[in-house]
Steps between C-alpha positions, in 0.01 A plus 500: 500500500509399858827470707513122501513444126766773467713345766481153335586650155803686640612182671483295194682763292797528742520122542405503870220256450584154371247245375458178707688262269574172660765270340351188336615165637778324307354299215601151374642429155276213401147367509373272774481222238859545405614502871300181567671335199843613613446368852380166361801475278731559804323233709522252211879543484567448868714181551330185623778468764805688605790538748609824671777611725443795735691722725258583775469748783216418739402760758281435801456763774801695374721192523666408161587151384723437194464177315519324164188338355458207262159496335348223286157556356234385251240707330226300673594670837709216645842611630780460759721769641821427710706756673848510652643775719758734363779307690385162385261301726188389346196675645176335367318328223142575419293352221151498363400202291155414387370777734663357818774666691818328626762682702820422704720745694862405568609788720325542832580867542343570158198286585433723806466806282351380170226256410631342175150450369440882513817547302365243252177690474692814432687340218170362365352851505790632305502242219146349503136598588450735197212746463287349221228768470459719196742774434409863568711816415586690820762772539687403184515136598297184444337367818321172567343358817354175617398325817706232684341205681649283768746747649448606858671841478420613143187490288589713195793584271567793278760515218642820344662452148699734273328659209639364178700206632239370753793406720398448869622791721292461812272268697280584795324256729197598704295371792152639547594797273818584694837463333718244686780419258667685214758360253711720271691370199801678362785466244272324253670284237325315208601135506365265238185711447409562861611766749740414783539747788857495622406670826182450703397679830212358710357681794267333741284709740595270790844663499675254267676573168705317236745644252606258225768527241480231228856383439412195288199404281451188289166479329391153403711333768329159573315492837356158573311432817796332666702830480217689670475269807658619824765242594486330837121537565 
């Protein structure tokens, strides 16, 4: 017997040589068909309209702004968000109705730092613009992707959902294959058959971020067109 086989045999016997065993990726607990059905059930139970109240921390170039947000929305993607500063003065109204934006800023100092339409787009990316592609199991989660048309700074969206519940945990937006926005959803609560994230954190690659804490939620709150229009325009 040559020296090489003897050396290998001795190493194996003394435990010095270990086989190359790589951990398998985490698996999911259901079939693709079951996951698709669970996602469809969640979407079907989303309210046709709702009202939310938020406590908000907006950060831009390390400067933080504290505000309270009032959010009215419909499942068709129309919404209005209003914000007041922590000490009381109203900051802005921004709305999207039938695909058209309306915005009004009430505080000059705020207007010099923030474009309210960009804030509105951030809220839209948190609560709307879903990934509608087929689900695929990745790293123990369910992931879907789809393209987005008509947006200048994003062209694709990706959603990560929990195995089992199919609750939305993360969204990522891309432009030309590069991630530009990430949204993380926390403190999930099941409300009338759909998942509500009590905390939301959006990070934009342009140096902007939003941290939302939901302090009030009323699914089914009536939201006619007149409540979505920005007053004074």
